[in-house]
Backbone as a printed PyTorch tensor [residue, N CA C, xyz], in Angstrom:
tensor([[[-19.0480,  18.5230, -25.8130],
         [-19.0170,  17.0960, -26.1610],
         [-20.1020,  16.3750, -25.3740]],

        [[-20.8440,  15.5270, -26.0370],
         [-21.9330,  14.8170, -25.3710],
         [-21.3890,  13.7570, -24.4550]],

        [[-22.2850,  13.2760, -23.5340],
         [-21.8760,  12.2190, -22.6110],
         [-21.4890,  10.9730, -23.3770]],

        [[-22.1840,  10.7490, -24.4910],
         [-21.8770,   9.5760, -25.3070],
         [-20.4780,   9.6820, -25.8940]],

        [[-20.1550,  10.8290, -26.4910],
         [-18.8510,  11.0170, -27.1090],
         [-17.7240,  11.0850, -26.0730]],

        [[-18.0340,  11.5060, -24.8510],
         [-17.0130,  11.6040, -23.8130],
         [-16.4270,  10.2450, -23.4760]],

        [[-17.2050,   9.1860, -23.6250],
         [-16.7260,   7.8390, -23.3190],
         [-16.0010,   7.2030, -24.4950]],

        [[-16.0720,   7.8210, -25.6550],
         [-15.4920,   7.2450, -26.8650],
         [-14.0160,   7.5940, -26.9830]],

        [[-13.1780,   6.5510, -27.0910],
         [-11.7520,   6.7650, -27.2970],
         [-11.4960,   7.1730, -28.7510]],

        [[-10.4430,   7.9440, -28.9510],
         [-10.2210,   8.5840, -30.2530],
         [ -9.9800,   7.6000, -31.3910]],

        [[ -9.5010,   6.3740, -31.0670],
         [ -9.1620,   5.4340, -32.1340],
         [-10.3310,   4.5370, -32.5420]],

        [[-11.5350,   4.8240, -32.0450],
         [-12.7280,   4.0930, -32.4560],
         [-13.6900,   5.0340, -33.1710]],

        [[-14.4380,   4.4670, -34.1000],
         [-15.3930,   5.2760, -34.8450],
         [-16.6340,   5.5980, -34.0350]],

        [[-17.0970,   4.6130, -33.2410],
         [-18.2850,   4.8270, -32.4240],
         [-18.2330,   3.8990, -31.2200]],

        [[-19.2120,   4.0650, -30.3010],
         [-19.2320,   3.2530, -29.0760],
         [-19.4910,   1.7840, -29.3680]],

        [[-20.2230,   1.4950, -30.4430],
         [-20.4650,   0.1040, -30.8050],
         [-19.1810,  -0.6110, -31.1610]],

        [[-18.3510,   0.0360, -31.9640],
         [-17.0590,  -0.5560, -32.3250],
         [-16.1620,  -0.6850, -31.0980]],

        [[-16.1910,   0.3170, -30.2320],
         [-15.3890,   0.2780, -29.0110],
         [-15.8190,  -0.8700, -28.1170]],

        [[-17.1350,  -1.0850, -27.9970],
         [-17.6550,  -2.1740, -27.1680],
         [-17.2330,  -3.5290, -27.7350]],

        [[-17.3520,  -3.7100, -29.0470],
         [-16.9850,  -4.9760, -29.6620],
         [-15.4930,  -5.2720, -29.4780]],

        [[-14.6760,  -4.2480, -29.5830],
         [-13.2310,  -4.4230, -29.3860],
         [-12.9200,  -4.8000, -27.9400]],

        [[-13.6160,  -4.1580, -27.0010],
         [-13.4140,  -4.4750, -25.5840],
         [-13.8380,  -5.9060, -25.2900]],

        [[-14.9560,  -6.3120, -25.8670],
         [-15.4580,  -7.6660, -25.6490],
         [-14.4930,  -8.7030, -26.2340]],

        [[-13.9870,  -8.4330, -27.4250],
         [-13.0180,  -9.3440, -28.0440],
         [-11.7560,  -9.4570, -27.1850]],

        [[-11.2800,  -8.3140, -26.7010],
         [-10.0940,  -8.3300, -25.8580],
         [-10.3060,  -9.0940, -24.5750]],

        [[-11.4700,  -8.9330, -23.9510],
         [-11.7500,  -9.6500, -22.7090],
         [-11.8430, -11.1460, -22.9400]],

        [[-12.5130, -11.5530, -24.0160],
         [-12.6190, -12.9900, -24.2930],
         [-11.2580, -13.5910, -24.6280]],

        [[-10.4010, -12.8380, -25.3170],
         [ -9.0480, -13.3170, -25.5900],
         [ -8.2790, -13.5020, -24.2860]],

        [[ -8.4470, -12.5590, -23.3660],
         [ -7.8080, -12.6730, -22.0540],
         [ -8.3280, -13.8940, -21.3000]],

        [[ -9.6340, -14.1090, -21.3270],
         [-10.2150, -15.2400, -20.6060],
         [ -9.7840, -16.5760, -21.2040]],

        [[ -9.5850, -16.6100, -22.5180],
         [ -9.1040, -17.8430, -23.1490],
         [ -7.7300, -18.2150, -22.6180]],

        [[ -6.8250, -17.2220, -22.4970],
         [ -5.4980, -17.5540, -21.9630],
         [ -5.5660, -17.9020, -20.4840]],

        [[ -6.5430, -17.3510, -19.7700],
         [ -6.7470, -17.7410, -18.3760],
         [ -7.2300, -19.1900, -18.2910]],

        [[ -8.0850, -19.5780, -19.2270],
         [ -8.5440, -20.9720, -19.2810],
         [ -7.3610, -21.8970, -19.5360]],

        [[ -6.4650, -21.4980, -20.4280],
         [ -5.2760, -22.3090, -20.7010],
         [ -4.3910, -22.4160, -19.4600]],

        [[ -4.2580, -21.2980, -18.7380],
         [ -3.4200, -21.3010, -17.5290],
         [ -3.9950, -22.2410, -16.4730]],

        [[ -5.2620, -22.0430, -16.1310],
         [ -5.8620, -22.9070, -15.1170],
         [ -6.0130, -24.3390, -15.6430]],

        [[ -6.2140, -24.4670, -16.9590],
         [ -6.3190, -25.8010, -17.5350],
         [ -5.0620, -26.6180, -17.3090]],

        [[ -3.8940, -25.9670, -17.3870],
         [ -2.6410, -26.6560, -17.1010],
         [ -2.5850, -27.1610, -15.6680]],

        [[ -3.0470, -26.3340, -14.7400],
         [ -3.0810, -26.7540, -13.3370],
         [ -4.0430, -27.9180, -13.1360]],

        [[ -5.2110, -27.8300, -13.7500],
         [ -6.1930, -28.9000, -13.6260],
         [ -5.6630, -30.2060, -14.2350]],

        [[ -5.0130, -30.0940, -15.3780],
         [ -4.4780, -31.2880, -16.0270],
         [ -3.4090, -31.9450, -15.1610]],

        [[ -2.4880, -31.1250, -14.6200],
         [ -1.4640, -31.6760, -13.7300],
         [ -2.0770, -32.3560, -12.5180]],

        [[ -3.0960, -31.7240, -11.9520],
         [ -3.7830, -32.3030, -10.7990],
         [ -4.3860, -33.6580, -11.1450]],

        [[ -5.0610, -33.7380, -12.2810],
         [ -5.7290, -34.9790, -12.6710],
         [ -4.7220, -36.0930, -12.9520]],

        [[ -3.5760, -35.7370, -13.5350],
         [ -2.5460, -36.7360, -13.7970],
         [ -2.0250, -37.3260, -12.4900]],

        [[ -1.7130, -36.4620, -11.5310],
         [ -1.1870, -36.9500, -10.2580],
         [ -2.2660, -37.6390,  -9.4280]],

        [[ -3.4890, -37.1820,  -9.5480],
         [ -4.5680, -37.8490,  -8.8070],
         [ -4.7690, -39.2690,  -9.3190]],

        [[ -4.6700, -39.4510, -10.6240],
         [ -4.8020, -40.7980, -11.1830],
         [ -3.6200, -41.6850, -10.7990]],

        [[ -2.4640, -41.0490, -10.5430],
         [ -1.2690, -41.8130, -10.1540],
         [ -1.2850, -42.1740,  -8.6760]],

        [[ -1.8140, -41.2790,  -7.8320],
         [ -1.8270, -41.5070,  -6.3770],
         [ -3.2410, -41.2950,  -5.8070]],

        [[ -4.1910, -42.1130,  -6.2320],
         [ -5.5840, -41.8750,  -5.8090],
         [ -5.7910, -41.9540,  -4.3080]],

        [[ -5.1360, -42.9030,  -3.6450],
         [ -5.3450, -43.0650,  -2.2020],
         [ -4.7840, -41.8760,  -1.4280]],

        [[ -3.6200, -41.4060,  -1.8300],
         [ -3.0110, -40.2580,  -1.1500],
         [ -3.8690, -39.0130,  -1.3390]],

        [[ -4.4120, -38.8400,  -2.5270],
         [ -5.2490, -37.6720,  -2.7820],
         [ -6.5620, -37.7630,  -2.0100]],

        [[ -7.0690, -38.9700,  -1.8030],
         [ -8.2580, -39.1370,  -0.9590],
         [ -7.9490, -38.7280,   0.4780]],

        [[ -6.7660, -39.1130,   0.9500],
         [ -6.3680, -38.7490,   2.3160],
         [ -6.2580, -37.2250,   2.4230]],

        [[ -5.5820, -36.6220,   1.4660],
         [ -5.4260, -35.1690,   1.4860],
         [ -6.7670, -34.4600,   1.4560]],

        [[ -7.6760, -34.9370,   0.6260],
         [ -9.0050, -34.3350,   0.5280],
         [ -9.7740, -34.4600,   1.8410]],

        [[ -9.6300, -35.5970,   2.5020],
         [-10.3740, -35.8230,   3.7530],
         [ -9.9170, -34.9020,   4.8730]],

        [[ -8.7220, -34.3120,   4.7290],
         [ -8.2050, -33.4030,   5.7430],
         [ -8.6310, -31.9540,   5.5100]],

        [[ -9.3170, -31.6870,   4.3920],
         [ -9.8320, -30.3530,   4.1270],
         [-11.1650, -30.1520,   4.8380]],

        [[-11.4870, -28.9040,   5.1500],
         [-12.7430, -28.5780,   5.8220],
         [-13.8270, -28.3600,   4.7760]],

        [[-14.6270, -29.3970,   4.5450],
         [-15.6320, -29.3330,   3.4860],
         [-16.7240, -28.3100,   3.8130]],

        [[-16.9720, -28.0490,   5.0950],
         [-17.9890, -27.0630,   5.4640],
         [-17.5590, -25.6580,   5.0490]],

        [[-16.3080, -25.3200,   5.3290],
         [-15.8090, -24.0040,   4.9280],
         [-15.7750, -23.8840,   3.4020]],

        [[-15.3790, -24.9690,   2.7380],
         [-15.3850, -24.9540,   1.2830],
         [-16.7840, -24.7920,   0.7220]],

        [[-17.7600, -25.4460,   1.3550],
         [-19.1440, -25.3190,   0.9180],
         [-19.6920, -23.9130,   1.1330]],

        [[-19.3490, -23.3290,   2.2800],
         [-19.7840, -21.9530,   2.5460],
         [-19.2000, -21.0060,   1.5090]],

        [[-17.9230, -21.1870,   1.1990],
         [-17.2900, -20.3260,   0.2070],
         [-17.9260, -20.4970,  -1.1720]],

        [[-18.3480, -21.7070,  -1.4890],
         [-19.0250, -21.9320,  -2.7650],
         [-20.3280, -21.1430,  -2.8220]],

        [[-21.1000, -21.2010,  -1.7380],
         [-22.3580, -20.4480,  -1.6830],
         [-22.1010, -18.9450,  -1.7600]],

        [[-21.0410, -18.4910,  -1.0980],
         [-20.6930, -17.0670,  -1.1100],
         [-20.3750, -16.6030,  -2.5330]],

        [[-19.5960, -17.4060,  -3.2700],
         [-19.2340, -17.0070,  -4.6210],
         [-20.4230, -17.0480,  -5.5750]],

        [[-21.2980, -18.0220,  -5.4000],
         [-22.4960, -18.0610,  -6.2370],
         [-23.3450, -16.8110,  -5.9950]],

        [[-23.4570, -16.4140,  -4.7250],
         [-24.1950, -15.1910,  -4.3970],
         [-23.5210, -13.9680,  -5.0140]],

        [[-22.1820, -13.9620,  -5.0320],
         [-21.4650, -12.8230,  -5.6000],
         [-21.6640, -12.7400,  -7.1090]],

        [[-21.8640, -13.8820,  -7.7610],
         [-22.1650, -13.8530,  -9.1990],
         [-23.5060, -13.1810,  -9.4510]],

        [[-24.4630, -13.4260,  -8.5470],
         [-25.7710, -12.7800,  -8.6720],
         [-25.6510, -11.2730,  -8.4980]],

        [[-24.9590, -10.8360,  -7.4580],
         [-24.8340,  -9.3940,  -7.2250],
         [-24.0420,  -8.7280,  -8.3500]],

        [[-23.0550,  -9.4470,  -8.9150],
         [-22.2990,  -8.8810, -10.0310],
         [-23.1800,  -8.7540, -11.2630]],

        [[-24.0140,  -9.7510, -11.5070],
         [-24.9380,  -9.6840, -12.6390],
         [-25.8990,  -8.5060, -12.4850]],

        [[-26.3430,  -8.2650, -11.2580],
         [-27.2350,  -7.1320, -11.0070],
         [-26.5070,  -5.8000, -11.1850]],

        [[-25.2290,  -5.7750, -10.8170],
         [-24.4400,  -4.5530, -11.0370],
         [-24.3400,  -4.2600, -12.5310]],

        [[-24.1180,  -5.2930, -13.3280],
         [-24.0590,  -5.1230, -14.7800],
         [-25.4080,  -4.6430, -15.3120]],

        [[-26.4840,  -5.2450, -14.8140],
         [-27.8330,  -4.8640, -15.2690],
         [-28.1050,  -3.3870, -15.0150]],

        [[-27.7940,  -2.9370, -13.8030],
         [-28.0800,  -1.5390, -13.4780],
         [-27.0950,  -0.5850, -14.1380]],

        [[-25.8970,  -1.0900, -14.4520],
         [-24.9610,  -0.2670, -15.2280],
         [-25.5220,  -0.0220, -16.6220]],

        [[-26.1230,  -1.0380, -17.1970],
         [-26.7370,  -0.8850, -18.5200],
         [-27.9310,   0.0680, -18.4760]],

        [[-28.5350,   0.1850, -17.2970],
         [-29.6500,   1.1260, -17.1320],
         [-29.1690,   2.5240, -16.7470]],

        [[-27.9000,   2.6110, -16.3450],
         [-27.3450,   3.9150, -15.9680],
         [-27.7440,   4.3820, -14.5830]],

        [[-28.0960,   3.4630, -13.6810],
         [-28.5180,   3.8160, -12.3220],
         [-27.2960,   3.8010, -11.3940]],

        [[-26.7350,   4.9570, -11.1320],
         [-25.4860,   5.0580, -10.3690],
         [-25.5920,   4.4450,  -8.9780]],

        [[-26.6610,   4.7400,  -8.2600],
         [-26.7920,   4.2590,  -6.8860],
         [-26.8350,   2.7320,  -6.8260]],

        [[-27.5710,   2.1330,  -7.7430],
         [-27.6850,   0.6750,  -7.7150],
         [-26.4240,  -0.0060,  -8.2270]],

        [[-25.7200,   0.6510,  -9.1260],
         [-24.4180,   0.1100,  -9.5430],
         [-23.5050,   0.0130,  -8.3260]],

        [[-23.4110,   1.1010,  -7.5900],
         [-22.5330,   1.1380,  -6.4080],
         [-23.0110,   0.1390,  -5.3560]],

        [[-24.3340,   0.0340,  -5.1670],
         [-24.8870,  -0.9000,  -4.1770],
         [-24.4660,  -2.3260,  -4.4820]],

        [[-24.6720,  -2.7690,  -5.7160],
         [-24.3990,  -4.1720,  -6.0360],
         [-22.9100,  -4.4520,  -6.2000]],

        [[-22.1330,  -3.4440,  -6.5900],
         [-20.6800,  -3.6240,  -6.5740],
         [-20.1850,  -3.7590,  -5.1360]],

        [[-20.7740,  -2.9780,  -4.2350],
         [-20.3940,  -3.0710,  -2.8190],
         [-20.7190,  -4.4490,  -2.2620]],

        [[-21.9040,  -4.9600,  -2.5820],
         [-22.2920,  -6.2950,  -2.1230],
         [-21.3510,  -7.3600,  -2.6930]],

        [[-20.9770,  -7.1900,  -3.9590],
         [-20.0370,  -8.1350,  -4.5680],
         [-18.6890,  -8.0860,  -3.8630]],

        [[-18.2450,  -6.8860,  -3.5220],
         [-16.9770,  -6.7270,  -2.8100],
         [-17.0400,  -7.3680,  -1.4300]],

        [[-18.1520,  -7.1810,  -0.7400],
         [-18.3160,  -7.7820,   0.5890],
         [-18.2750,  -9.3090,   0.5010]],

        [[-18.9730,  -9.8680,  -0.4750],
         [-18.9930, -11.3220,  -0.6350],
         [-17.6110, -11.8400,  -1.0350]],

        [[-16.9340, -11.1240,  -1.9340],
         [-15.5850, -11.5380,  -2.3110],
         [-14.6210, -11.4760,  -1.1380]],

        [[-14.7540, -10.4470,  -0.3150],
         [-13.8990, -10.3210,   0.8690],
         [-14.2130, -11.4130,   1.8840]],

        [[-15.4840, -11.7860,   1.9740],
         [-15.8690, -12.8910,   2.8580],
         [-15.2050, -14.1840,   2.4090]],

        [[-15.2290, -14.4290,   1.1050],
         [-14.5620, -15.6160,   0.5630],
         [-13.0830, -15.6270,   0.9520]],

        [[-12.4050, -14.5000,   0.7480],
         [-10.9780, -14.4360,   1.0520],
         [-10.7150, -14.6000,   2.5420]],

        [[-11.6130, -14.0360,   3.3750],
         [-11.4560, -14.1890,   4.8190],
         [-11.5540, -15.6420,   5.2470]],

        [[-12.5220, -16.3610,   4.6770],
         [-12.6710, -17.7890,   4.9940],
         [-11.4490, -18.5560,   4.5010]],

        [[-10.9150, -18.1490,   3.3490],
         [ -9.7340, -18.8330,   2.8140],
         [ -8.5410, -18.6300,   3.7370]],

        [[ -8.4070, -17.4460,   4.3110],
         [ -7.3270, -17.1980,   5.2700],
         [ -7.4640, -18.1220,   6.4760]],

        [[ -8.7010, -18.3060,   6.9530],
         [ -8.9460, -19.2200,   8.0740],
         [ -8.5230, -20.6320,   7.6970]],

        [[ -8.8960, -21.0700,   6.5020],
         [ -8.5060, -22.4110,   6.0420],
         [ -6.9890, -22.5430,   5.9710]],

        [[ -6.3360, -21.5560,   5.3890],
         [ -4.8760, -21.6160,   5.2730],
         [ -4.2110, -21.6600,   6.6500]],

        [[ -4.7490, -20.9040,   7.5930],
         [ -4.1590, -20.9010,   8.9370],
         [ -4.3040, -22.2670,   9.5890]],

        [[ -5.4380, -22.9310,   9.3450],
         [ -5.6320, -24.2880,   9.8800],
         [ -4.5770, -25.2420,   9.2970]],

        [[ -4.3380, -25.1240,   8.0040],
         [ -3.3470, -26.0100,   7.3700],
         [ -1.9500, -25.7180,   7.9120]],

        [[ -1.6680, -24.4570,   8.1670],
         [ -0.3580, -24.0880,   8.7120],
         [ -0.1580, -24.6920,  10.0960]],

        [[ -1.1650, -24.5520,  10.9430],
         [ -1.0480, -25.0540,  12.3150],
         [ -1.0160, -26.5820,  12.3740]],

        [[ -1.5670, -27.2350,  11.3740],
         [ -1.5600, -28.7020,  11.3490],
         [ -0.3980, -29.2570,  10.5210]],

        [[  0.5020, -28.3840,  10.0920],
         [  1.6860, -28.8370,   9.3720],
         [  1.3890, -29.4210,   8.0080]],

        [[  0.4100, -28.8480,   7.3060],
         [  0.0250, -29.3770,   5.9980],
         [  0.4410, -28.4590,   4.8440]],

        [[  1.3270, -27.5140,   5.1380],
         [  1.8390, -26.6320,   4.0990],
         [  3.1200, -27.2380,   3.5380]],

        [[  3.1660, -27.5650,   2.2360],
         [  4.3630, -28.1970,   1.6660],
         [  5.6110, -27.3580,   1.8890]],

        [[  6.7170, -28.0460,   2.1400],
         [  7.9740, -27.3710,   2.4180],
         [  8.5850, -27.9050,   3.6920]],

        [[  9.4790, -27.1450,   4.2820],
         [ 10.1640, -27.5960,   5.4880],
         [  9.2120, -27.7640,   6.6620]],

        [[  8.0820, -27.0460,   6.6480],
         [  7.1340, -27.1100,   7.7590],
         [  6.1360, -28.2580,   7.6200]],

        [[  6.1920, -28.9960,   6.5130],
         [  5.2360, -30.0760,   6.3050],
         [  5.4710, -31.1710,   7.3400]],

        [[  4.4450, -31.4700,   8.1470],
         [  4.6300, -32.3610,   9.2910],
         [  3.6940, -33.5580,   9.2590]],

        [[  2.9900, -33.7750,   8.1660],
         [  2.0910, -34.9320,   8.0990],
         [  2.9190, -36.2070,   8.1060]],

        [[  2.6110, -37.1220,   9.0230],
         [  3.3900, -38.3550,   9.1690],
         [  2.5380, -39.5970,   8.9840]],

        [[  1.3470, -39.4230,   8.4150],
         [  0.4750, -40.5600,   8.1800],
         [  0.9050, -41.3480,   6.9600]],

        [[  0.0400, -42.2540,   6.4950],
         [  0.3810, -43.0610,   5.3200],
         [  0.5150, -42.2160,   4.0610]],

        [[  1.4600, -42.6260,   3.2020],
         [  1.6620, -41.9800,   1.9030],
         [  1.9630, -40.4770,   2.0500]],

        [[  2.8000, -40.1530,   3.0160],
         [  3.0600, -38.7480,   3.3370],
         [  3.6100, -37.9740,   2.1360]],

        [[  4.5350, -38.5840,   1.3860],
         [  5.1230, -37.8640,   0.2520],
         [  4.0770, -37.5410,  -0.8080]],

        [[  3.1770, -38.4900,  -1.0550],
         [  2.1290, -38.2680,  -2.0540],
         [  1.0780, -37.2790,  -1.5530]],

        [[  0.8050, -37.3000,  -0.2530],
         [ -0.1150, -36.3210,   0.3210],
         [  0.4730, -34.9220,   0.1920]],

        [[  1.7900, -34.8160,   0.3130],
         [  2.4560, -33.5250,   0.1160],
         [  2.1910, -32.9980,  -1.3020]],

        [[  2.1850, -33.9060,  -2.2840],
         [  1.8940, -33.4990,  -3.6640],
         [  0.4810, -32.9420,  -3.7530]],

        [[ -0.4680, -33.6050,  -3.0760],
         [ -1.8480, -33.1030,  -3.0840],
         [ -1.8960, -31.6730,  -2.5630]],

        [[ -1.2160, -31.4270,  -1.4580],
         [ -1.2750, -30.0810,  -0.8730],
         [ -0.4820, -29.0670,  -1.6860]],

        [[  0.5070, -29.5320,  -2.4490],
         [  1.1850, -28.6180,  -3.3690],
         [  0.1970, -28.1140,  -4.4160]],

        [[ -0.6130, -29.0260,  -4.9460],
         [ -1.6370, -28.6180,  -5.9050],
         [ -2.7240, -27.7840,  -5.2310]],

        [[ -3.0970, -28.1580,  -4.0160],
         [ -4.1420, -27.4180,  -3.3030],
         [ -3.7600, -25.9480,  -3.1470]],

        [[ -2.5390, -25.6970,  -2.6730],
         [ -2.1370, -24.3110,  -2.4380],
         [ -1.8550, -23.5790,  -3.7470]],

        [[ -1.3360, -24.2810,  -4.7550],
         [ -1.0920, -23.6290,  -6.0400],
         [ -2.4030, -23.2150,  -6.6960]],

        [[ -3.3790, -24.1140,  -6.6870],
         [ -4.6370, -23.8570,  -7.3820],
         [ -5.5140, -22.8690,  -6.6250]],

        [[ -5.6840, -23.0680,  -5.3410],
         [ -6.5130, -22.1420,  -4.5690],
         [ -5.7930, -20.8130,  -4.3640]],

        [[ -4.4550, -20.8470,  -4.3060],
         [ -3.7020, -19.6010,  -4.1600],
         [ -3.8190, -18.7240,  -5.3960]],

        [[ -3.7170, -19.3280,  -6.5820],
         [ -3.8770, -18.5490,  -7.8120],
         [ -5.3050, -18.0390,  -7.9400]],

        [[ -6.2570, -18.8500,  -7.5170],
         [ -7.6530, -18.3970,  -7.5470],
         [ -7.8440, -17.2120,  -6.5990]],

        [[ -7.2680, -17.3110,  -5.4000],
         [ -7.3860, -16.2140,  -4.4340],
         [ -6.7220, -14.9430,  -4.9650]],

        [[ -5.5970, -15.0930,  -5.6750],
         [ -4.9350, -13.9310,  -6.2570],
         [ -5.8520, -13.2380,  -7.2610]],

        [[ -6.5550, -14.0290,  -8.0600],
         [ -7.5130, -13.4480,  -9.0080],
         [ -8.6550, -12.7370,  -8.2670]],

        [[ -9.0470, -13.2770,  -7.1200],
         [-10.0870, -12.6310,  -6.3150],
         [ -9.5890, -11.2870,  -5.7740]],

        [[ -8.3450, -11.2500,  -5.3110],
         [ -7.7790, -10.0090,  -4.7750],
         [ -7.6970,  -8.9430,  -5.8670]],

        [[ -7.2400,  -9.3500,  -7.0530],
         [ -7.1940,  -8.4080,  -8.1780],
         [ -8.6020,  -7.9200,  -8.5030]],

        [[ -9.5730,  -8.8470,  -8.4730],
         [-10.9610,  -8.4810,  -8.7300],
         [-11.4890,  -7.4870,  -7.7180]],

        [[-11.1270,  -7.6750,  -6.4540],
         [-11.5770,  -6.7480,  -5.4130],
         [-11.0400,  -5.3380,  -5.6810]],

        [[ -9.7860,  -5.2640,  -6.0980],
         [ -9.2190,  -3.9580,  -6.4210],
         [ -9.9340,  -3.2980,  -7.5960]],

        [[-10.2830,  -4.0970,  -8.5940],
         [-11.0000,  -3.5610,  -9.7540],
         [-12.4110,  -3.1170,  -9.3910]],

        [[-13.0360,  -3.8130,  -8.4420],
         [-14.3710,  -3.3960,  -7.9940],
         [-14.3010,  -2.0050,  -7.3650]],

        [[-13.3040,  -1.7760,  -6.5380],
         [-13.1380,  -0.4540,  -5.9220],
         [-12.9670,   0.6010,  -7.0050]],

        [[-12.1630,   0.2950,  -8.0280],
         [-11.9680,   1.2300,  -9.1490],
         [-13.2890,   1.5150,  -9.8610]],

        [[-14.0860,   0.4680, -10.0920],
         [-15.3810,   0.6600, -10.7470],
         [-16.3270,   1.4890,  -9.8790]],

        [[-16.2730,   1.2860,  -8.5740],
         [-17.1290,   2.0550,  -7.6760],
         [-16.7750,   3.5410,  -7.7250]],

        [[-15.4940,   3.8440,  -7.7890],
         [-15.0710,   5.2430,  -7.8970],
         [-15.5750,   5.8390,  -9.2010]],

        [[-15.4280,   5.0980, -10.2930],
         [-15.9060,   5.5760, -11.5920],
         [-17.4250,   5.7580, -11.5860]],

        [[-18.1300,   4.8150, -10.9640],
         [-19.5900,   4.9170, -10.9020],
         [-20.0130,   6.1420, -10.0940]],

        [[-19.3280,   6.3980,  -8.9860],
         [-19.6570,   7.5550,  -8.1530],
         [-19.4580,   8.8660,  -8.9090]],

        [[-18.5470,   8.8640,  -9.8670],
         [-18.2970,  10.0620, -10.6690],
         [-19.2250,  10.1580, -11.8730]],

        [[-20.1450,   9.1970, -11.9770],
         [-21.1220,   9.2370, -13.0560],
         [-20.5920,   8.8420, -14.4130]],

        [[-19.5510,   8.0010, -14.4450],
         [-18.9490,   7.6260, -15.7220],
         [-19.7810,   6.6220, -16.5060]],

        [[-20.6690,   5.8850, -15.8290],
         [-21.4230,   4.8450, -16.5130],
         [-22.8560,   5.2950, -16.7610]],

        [[-23.2890,   5.1360, -17.9840],
         [-24.6270,   5.5380, -18.3910],
         [-25.2680,   4.4040, -19.1790]],

        [[-26.5260,   4.6020, -19.5710],
         [-27.2060,   3.5980, -20.3870],
         [-26.4930,   3.4060, -21.7240]],

        [[-25.7790,   4.4390, -22.1800],
         [-25.0490,   4.3430, -23.4390],
         [-23.6650,   3.7350, -23.2690]],

        [[-23.0910,   3.8270, -22.0700],
         [-21.7180,   3.3580, -21.8570],
         [-21.5870,   2.6780, -20.4920]],

        [[-21.5050,   1.3600, -20.5210],
         [-21.3020,   0.5860, -19.2850],
         [-20.2760,  -0.5200, -19.5150]],

        [[-19.4470,  -0.3600, -20.5410],
         [-18.5120,  -1.4100, -20.9610],
         [-17.5880,  -1.9130, -19.8460]],

        [[-16.9310,  -1.0340, -19.0590],
         [-16.0290,  -1.5450, -18.0260],
         [-16.7240,  -2.4770, -17.0200]],

        [[-17.9460,  -2.1400, -16.6290],
         [-18.6720,  -2.9880, -15.6800],
         [-19.0050,  -4.3200, -16.3310]],

        [[-19.4300,  -4.2950, -17.5710],
         [-19.7850,  -5.5330, -18.2630],
         [-18.5650,  -6.4250, -18.4550]],

        [[-17.4390,  -5.8650, -18.8450],
         [-16.2320,  -6.6690, -19.0650],
         [-15.7190,  -7.2450, -17.7460]],

        [[-15.7990,  -6.4360, -16.6830],
         [-15.3830,  -6.9710, -15.3860],
         [-16.3330,  -8.0790, -14.9340]],

        [[-17.6120,  -7.9460, -15.2660],
         [-18.5680,  -8.9990, -14.9280],
         [-18.1560, -10.3360, -15.5270]],

        [[-17.6690, -10.3220, -16.7670],
         [-17.1870, -11.5600, -17.3900],
         [-16.0190, -12.1510, -16.5940]],

        [[-15.1060, -11.2790, -16.1960],
         [-13.9480, -11.7310, -15.4060],
         [-14.4060, -12.3570, -14.0900]],

        [[-15.3230, -11.6870, -13.4100],
         [-15.7620, -12.1710, -12.0910],
         [-16.4820, -13.5140, -12.2130]],

        [[-17.3170, -13.6570, -13.2290],
         [-18.0120, -14.9260, -13.4260],
         [-17.0300, -16.0360, -13.7580]],

        [[-15.9780, -15.7130, -14.5130],
         [-14.9620, -16.7170, -14.8130],
         [-14.2830, -17.2030, -13.5330]],

        [[-13.9060, -16.2650, -12.6730],
         [-13.2570, -16.6420, -11.4160],
         [-14.1970, -17.5210, -10.5730]],

        [[-15.4710, -17.1970, -10.5690],
         [-16.4410, -18.0150,  -9.8390],
         [-16.5350, -19.4140, -10.4210]],

        [[-16.5430, -19.5200, -11.7470],
         [-16.6380, -20.8300, -12.3990],
         [-15.4250, -21.6890, -12.0710]],

        [[-14.2420, -21.0730, -12.0210],
         [-13.0320, -21.8230, -11.6600],
         [-13.2170, -22.4750, -10.2940]],

        [[-13.7810, -21.7260,  -9.3340],
         [-13.9850, -22.3040,  -8.0050],
         [-15.0170, -23.4320,  -8.0310]],

        [[-16.0230, -23.3150,  -8.8880],
         [-17.0360, -24.3640,  -8.9920],
         [-16.3830, -25.6920,  -9.3690]],

        [[-15.2920, -25.6460, -10.1370],
         [-14.5500, -26.8610, -10.4680],
         [-13.5650, -27.2320,  -9.3630]],

        [[-12.9480, -26.2410,  -8.7430],
         [-11.9700, -26.5300,  -7.6830],
         [-12.6180, -27.2190,  -6.4890]],

        [[-13.8000, -26.7790,  -6.1140],
         [-14.4340, -27.3030,  -4.9050],
         [-14.6440, -28.8170,  -4.9630]],

        [[-15.3070, -29.3670,  -5.9770],
         [-15.4710, -30.8280,  -5.9890],
         [-14.1570, -31.5790,  -6.1820]],

        [[-13.2570, -31.0390,  -7.0250],
         [-12.0010, -31.7420,  -7.2700],
         [-11.1560, -31.8670,  -6.0070]],

        [[-11.0940, -30.7850,  -5.2270],
         [-10.2340, -30.7820,  -4.0480],
         [-10.9280, -31.3000,  -2.7970]],

        [[-12.2090, -30.9980,  -2.6400],
         [-12.8930, -31.2640,  -1.3800],
         [-13.7870, -32.5020,  -1.3880]],

        [[-14.3240, -32.8740,  -2.5480],
         [-15.4120, -33.8610,  -2.5420],
         [-15.0570, -35.2050,  -3.1680]],

        [[-14.3400, -35.2170,  -4.2790],
         [-14.0970, -36.4770,  -5.0010],
         [-13.2740, -37.4260,  -4.1520]],

        [[-13.8040, -38.6260,  -3.9630],
         [-13.0990, -39.6600,  -3.1960],
         [-13.1830, -39.4910,  -1.6920]],

        [[-13.9130, -38.4760,  -1.2560],
         [-14.0100, -38.2280,   0.1850],
         [-14.8800, -39.3000,   0.8300]],

        [[-14.3960, -39.8810,   1.9210],
         [-15.1470, -40.9390,   2.6040],
         [-16.0980, -40.3210,   3.6080]]])
């Protein structure tokens, strides 16, 4: 069996049909992800319009420098992921692994910075629940802001963790020579997922950290 046919699943006629089906499935998945995050964004915007001053206070307590660094890190990871896809299409195993590794390092850096941010919020009593200790003006409404902050950034971080696991899986497959110029579909489909997660953060950063900040 040729290398081309080895990648072909039995229920497809050829690799072209298999690729189109994979692409359709990934876009369908991303559409439901857009709906999921869209609900969170809509809820955030509704409450922000209801309690603008409280949300400004909550935003001012976030570390905009760490958020900015994480934004730069994710933009860089989109570049390395795009390069991983490019070299996967060329069938260059070493460069696929190199750029997937760089993407994993950047993604792990993002998560590490997020852990630092979360620990700061914990120590300052800004985690909603029994430990919430903010006693400034509009405390109840500020609690709502942080409920959205942890829900939205927490779900984003979960997607990053899942992505990191998938990168490791792709690296193992690449090391075994599974990706060639004729077959690089898994890397390309994961690239779409990773870029989507990055785009979500591009919206989260200004909404949570920048808008209304004095």
